[in-house]
C-alpha positions as CSV (number, residue, x, y, z in Angstrom):
1,X,-205.2,-69.2,4.7
2,X,-201.4,-69.7,4.3
3,X,-199.7,-71.9,1.6
4,X,-197.1,-74.6,2.0
5,X,-193.9,-73.8,0.2
6,X,-191.4,-76.0,-1.3
7,X,-188.1,-74.3,-2.7
8,X,-185.8,-75.7,-5.4
9,X,-182.4,-74.3,-6.0
10,X,-180.8,-74.3,-9.6
11,X,-177.2,-74.1,-8.7
12,X,-175.8,-73.0,-12.1
13,X,-177.8,-69.7,-11.8
14,X,-178.2,-69.2,-8.1
15,X,-182.0,-69.3,-8.8
16,X,-184.8,-70.5,-6.5
17,X,-187.8,-71.9,-8.0
18,X,-190.9,-72.2,-5.6
19,X,-194.0,-74.6,-5.5
20,X,-196.8,-72.8,-3.7
21,X,-199.3,-75.4,-2.5
22,X,-203.1,-75.2,-1.0
23,X,-202.9,-78.0,1.4
24,X,-206.6,-78.4,1.4
25,X,-207.2,-78.8,-2.3
26,X,-203.7,-80.1,-3.3
27,X,-203.6,-77.4,-6.1
28,X,-200.4,-75.6,-6.7
29,X,-198.4,-72.9,-8.4
30,X,-194.9,-73.0,-9.6
31,X,-192.8,-69.6,-9.5
32,X,-189.8,-68.9,-11.6
33,X,-188.7,-72.4,-12.9
34,X,-185.5,-72.5,-14.7
35,X,-184.1,-74.5,-17.6
36,X,-180.6,-75.7,-17.9
37,X,-178.6,-74.0,-20.7
38,X,-175.0,-74.2,-21.8
39,X,-174.0,-71.1,-23.7
40,X,-171.0,-72.7,-25.0
41,X,-172.6,-75.6,-26.8
42,X,-176.1,-74.3,-26.8
43,X,-177.6,-77.3,-25.4
44,X,-180.8,-77.0,-23.5
45,X,-181.4,-79.6,-20.8
46,X,-184.3,-80.1,-18.3
47,X,-182.8,-81.7,-15.2
48,X,-183.9,-78.7,-12.7
49,X,-187.5,-78.6,-14.3
50,X,-187.6,-82.4,-14.1
51,X,-186.9,-82.2,-10.2
52,X,-190.1,-79.7,-10.0
53,X,-192.1,-82.1,-12.2
54,X,-191.1,-85.2,-10.0
55,X,-192.2,-83.3,-6.9
56,X,-195.4,-82.3,-8.5
57,X,-196.2,-86.0,-9.5
58,X,-195.2,-87.7,-6.3
59,X,-197.1,-85.3,-4.1
60,X,-200.3,-85.6,-6.4
61,X,-200.6,-81.9,-6.8
62,X,-202.6,-80.0,-9.8
63,X,-200.8,-77.2,-10.9
64,X,-203.0,-74.3,-11.8
65,X,-200.4,-71.5,-12.4
66,X,-196.8,-71.1,-13.5
67,X,-195.9,-67.7,-12.5
68,X,-193.1,-65.5,-13.6
69,X,-191.9,-62.7,-11.4
70,X,-190.4,-60.8,-14.5
71,X,-188.6,-61.5,-17.6
72,X,-185.5,-62.8,-16.3
73,X,-182.1,-61.8,-17.5
74,X,-179.8,-64.6,-15.9
75,X,-181.7,-68.0,-16.5
76,X,-183.9,-69.5,-19.1
77,X,-187.4,-70.1,-17.7
78,X,-188.9,-73.7,-18.0
79,X,-192.6,-72.3,-18.0
80,X,-193.3,-73.6,-21.4
81,X,-191.8,-76.8,-20.9
82,X,-193.6,-77.6,-17.6
83,X,-196.8,-76.3,-19.1
84,X,-196.5,-78.8,-22.1
85,X,-195.6,-81.7,-19.8
86,X,-198.3,-81.0,-17.2
87,X,-201.0,-80.4,-20.1
88,X,-199.9,-84.0,-21.7
89,X,-200.6,-85.4,-18.1
90,X,-204.1,-83.9,-18.2
91,X,-203.7,-80.6,-16.2
92,X,-203.6,-77.4,-18.0
93,X,-201.7,-74.8,-15.9
94,X,-201.7,-71.2,-17.2
95,X,-198.5,-69.0,-17.3
96,X,-198.6,-65.6,-15.8
97,X,-196.6,-62.6,-15.7
98,X,-196.9,-58.8,-14.8
99,X,-198.5,-56.5,-17.6
100,X,-195.2,-54.6,-17.6
101,X,-194.1,-57.4,-19.9
102,X,-195.4,-55.6,-22.9
103,X,-192.9,-52.8,-22.2
104,X,-189.9,-55.2,-22.0
105,X,-191.1,-56.9,-25.1
106,X,-191.3,-53.6,-27.0
107,X,-187.9,-52.6,-25.8
108,X,-186.0,-55.8,-26.8
109,X,-188.2,-56.1,-30.1
110,X,-186.1,-53.1,-31.3
111,X,-182.8,-54.3,-29.8
112,X,-182.9,-57.5,-31.3
113,X,-184.4,-56.6,-34.6
114,X,-187.1,-59.2,-34.0
115,X,-189.2,-58.1,-36.9
116,X,-192.8,-57.9,-37.5
117,X,-193.6,-61.6,-36.6
118,X,-193.0,-60.7,-33.0
119,X,-196.1,-58.8,-32.1
120,X,-194.8,-57.8,-28.7
121,X,-198.3,-58.0,-27.4
122,X,-198.0,-60.4,-24.5
123,X,-199.8,-63.3,-26.3
124,X,-197.1,-65.8,-25.3
125,X,-198.5,-65.7,-21.8
126,X,-202.1,-66.8,-20.7
127,X,-202.5,-63.8,-18.2
128,X,-200.8,-60.6,-17.8
129,X,-201.5,-59.3,-14.2
130,X,-202.1,-55.7,-13.1
131,X,-201.3,-54.5,-9.7
132,X,-203.7,-56.0,-7.1
133,X,-204.9,-58.7,-9.6
134,X,-206.5,-61.5,-7.6
135,X,-204.7,-65.2,-8.3
136,X,-206.4,-68.4,-7.1
137,X,-204.6,-71.7,-6.2
138,X,-207.3,-74.0,-5.2
139,X,-209.1,-72.6,-2.3
140,X,-206.2,-70.3,-1.6
141,X,-206.6,-66.6,-2.8
142,X,-203.5,-64.2,-3.4
143,X,-202.8,-61.1,-5.3
144,X,-200.0,-59.5,-7.6
145,X,-198.1,-56.6,-6.3
146,X,-196.3,-54.4,-9.0
147,X,-192.8,-54.2,-7.9
148,X,-190.8,-52.5,-10.8
149,X,-187.4,-50.9,-10.5
150,X,-185.1,-53.7,-11.2
151,X,-187.1,-54.4,-14.5
152,X,-190.3,-52.5,-15.9
153,X,-192.4,-55.8,-15.4
154,X,-191.2,-57.1,-12.0
155,X,-194.0,-58.3,-10.0
156,X,-194.4,-59.9,-6.5
157,X,-197.0,-62.6,-5.5
158,X,-198.6,-62.6,-2.1
159,X,-200.5,-65.5,-0.7
160,X,-201.4,-65.6,2.9
161,X,-198.4,-64.9,5.0
162,X,-196.0,-65.4,2.2
163,X,-194.4,-63.1,-0.6
164,X,-192.6,-64.1,-3.5
165,X,-190.7,-61.1,-4.6
166,X,-188.6,-62.0,-7.6
167,X,-185.4,-60.0,-7.9
168,X,-186.6,-57.0,-5.8
169,X,-184.4,-57.7,-3.0
170,X,-181.9,-60.6,-2.1
171,X,-181.1,-62.0,1.3
172,X,-180.3,-59.2,4.0
173,X,-176.5,-60.0,3.4
174,X,-176.6,-59.4,-0.1
175,X,-178.8,-56.3,-0.5
176,X,-181.0,-55.3,-3.6
177,X,-181.3,-55.9,-7.4
178,X,-179.5,-53.9,-9.9
179,X,-181.5,-51.3,-11.8
180,X,-179.1,-50.6,-15.0
181,X,-181.2,-53.1,-17.3
182,X,-183.4,-51.3,-19.8
183,X,-186.4,-50.2,-18.0
184,X,-184.7,-50.2,-14.7
185,X,-184.8,-47.4,-12.2
186,X,-183.5,-47.1,-8.7
187,X,-185.9,-44.6,-7.6
188,X,-188.9,-46.8,-8.7
189,X,-187.0,-49.8,-7.0
190,X,-186.8,-48.0,-3.8
191,X,-190.5,-47.1,-3.9
192,X,-191.3,-50.9,-4.6
193,X,-189.3,-52.0,-1.7
194,X,-191.1,-49.5,0.6
195,X,-194.3,-51.2,-0.5
196,X,-192.8,-54.7,0.5
197,X,-191.8,-53.1,3.8
198,X,-195.3,-52.1,4.5
199,X,-196.4,-55.8,4.8
200,X,-196.6,-57.5,8.2
201,X,-193.1,-58.0,9.5
202,X,-193.8,-61.9,9.9
203,X,-194.5,-62.2,6.3
204,X,-192.2,-64.8,4.8
205,X,-190.4,-63.5,2.0
206,X,-189.2,-66.1,-0.8
207,X,-186.3,-65.0,-2.9
208,X,-185.5,-65.6,-6.8
209,X,-181.8,-65.8,-6.1
210,X,-179.3,-65.9,-3.2
211,X,-175.4,-65.3,-3.8
212,X,-174.0,-66.6,-0.4
213,X,-170.3,-66.1,0.7
214,X,-168.3,-69.3,0.1
215,X,-169.0,-72.0,2.6
216,X,-172.6,-70.7,3.4
217,X,-175.7,-72.4,2.1
218,X,-178.1,-70.3,-0.1
219,X,-181.1,-68.8,1.5
220,X,-184.5,-69.4,0.0
221,X,-186.5,-67.6,2.5
222,X,-186.2,-64.5,4.7
223,X,-188.9,-62.1,6.3
224,X,-190.0,-58.6,6.1
225,X,-188.7,-58.0,9.6
226,X,-185.3,-59.4,8.7
227,X,-185.0,-57.2,5.7
228,X,-186.0,-54.1,7.4
229,X,-183.5,-54.5,10.2
230,X,-180.6,-55.8,8.3
231,X,-180.5,-55.3,4.4
232,X,-177.3,-54.0,3.8
233,X,-178.6,-51.7,1.0
234,X,-182.0,-50.6,2.3
235,X,-183.0,-51.0,6.0
236,X,-186.0,-49.4,7.5
237,X,-185.6,-45.6,7.5
238,X,-183.2,-45.4,4.6
239,X,-183.5,-42.6,2.4
240,X,-184.3,-42.6,-1.4
241,X,-181.6,-40.4,-2.3
242,X,-178.8,-42.6,-0.4
243,X,-180.4,-45.7,-1.9
244,X,-180.4,-44.2,-5.5
245,X,-176.8,-43.0,-5.0
246,X,-175.6,-46.3,-4.0
247,X,-177.4,-48.3,-6.4
248,X,-176.1,-46.1,-9.2
249,X,-172.6,-46.4,-8.1
250,X,-172.8,-50.1,-7.6
251,X,-174.6,-50.7,-11.0
252,X,-171.7,-49.0,-12.7
253,X,-169.3,-51.9,-11.6
254,X,-171.4,-54.7,-12.7
255,X,-170.9,-56.7,-15.9
256,X,-173.6,-58.3,-18.2
257,X,-175.0,-61.5,-16.8
258,X,-173.6,-64.3,-18.9
259,X,-176.8,-65.7,-20.0
260,X,-178.5,-62.2,-20.6
261,X,-179.1,-62.5,-24.4
262,X,-180.1,-66.1,-24.5
263,X,-182.5,-65.5,-21.3
264,X,-184.0,-62.4,-22.6
265,X,-185.0,-63.9,-26.0
266,X,-186.5,-67.1,-24.5
267,X,-188.2,-65.5,-21.4
268,X,-189.9,-62.9,-23.7
269,X,-191.6,-65.8,-25.4
270,X,-192.7,-67.4,-22.1
271,X,-189.9,-70.1,-22.4
272,X,-190.4,-70.8,-26.1
273,X,-187.3,-70.6,-28.7
274,X,-187.3,-68.9,-31.9
275,X,-188.8,-71.2,-34.9
276,X,-186.5,-73.5,-36.7
277,X,-185.2,-72.7,-40.2
278,X,-185.7,-75.1,-43.2
279,X,-182.9,-77.5,-41.8
280,X,-184.6,-77.6,-38.5
281,X,-182.2,-75.6,-36.7
282,X,-183.1,-72.7,-34.2
283,X,-181.0,-69.7,-33.3
284,X,-180.6,-67.1,-30.7
285,X,-179.2,-63.6,-31.5
286,X,-176.8,-61.3,-29.7
287,X,-176.1,-57.7,-30.8
288,X,-172.6,-56.7,-31.4
289,X,-170.7,-53.7,-30.5
290,X,-167.2,-52.4,-30.0
291,X,-164.7,-50.0,-31.7
292,X,-163.6,-52.7,-34.2
293,X,-167.2,-53.7,-35.2
294,X,-167.6,-51.1,-38.1
295,X,-164.4,-51.8,-39.8
296,X,-165.0,-55.4,-39.8
297,X,-168.4,-55.8,-40.8
298,X,-169.2,-57.4,-44.3
299,X,-170.5,-54.8,-46.8
300,X,-173.6,-55.5,-48.8
301,X,-173.0,-56.6,-52.4
302,X,-173.4,-53.7,-54.9
């Protein structure tokens, strides 16, 4: 059984969110929803998530799952917001992510000095999927496929003739995901891509991002055949050594995503924000560095 798919583009972060529908039962899953966040003002808005919610409501869908392909580093997830809104309307979707999120949580607990109040045990999510885990949307049965390399927790979701691959691959003209984040590994990503390339050529491949050349529309969908034939980083028959060499050289030229620290902190919590202080204000952290830092830090009072 194959699903219906409706894709929504978040222009600010080049993110694709997808609604996967079992047409017979009208049950659905939402994959990789995004919030709107202004890093200058700190304002959090929900216009993009509202588009998803309006589509769910107008098409009378019951959402069983909100699925994350990984802890994103370039946009803030709307998973928790959507779960709350859909729950208030009488449905109770579950938020799912790969079990590798535990590694990501432990890594960034240390990097962000999150303290003992952050258990790093995945409790922020309703389900932690292992490779091959079955996921049901109404009468539609799918499975999780572990596809790490971009991050330690990267996961693809397979339903019928569709694959939702997160940041494993971009459109063929754009190549593959970077591997220089904590837990990333170019050799592991190559191996994950080979798992995807073993799927039937006709498999519809839905992307988490697309970065089109100026004047071109962003692509939400490609296919395994198109990736194998034309991906500029890893066509069928590419060698691991060439891919790893290319990926390392390219990653060395890439800057930090502009929403990296806000995204990581929020997405580690399934889309929740740190608790407010006594004045009702919530804050995000950003580690500092650079040659001038040590000389400019305030010293503790004696």
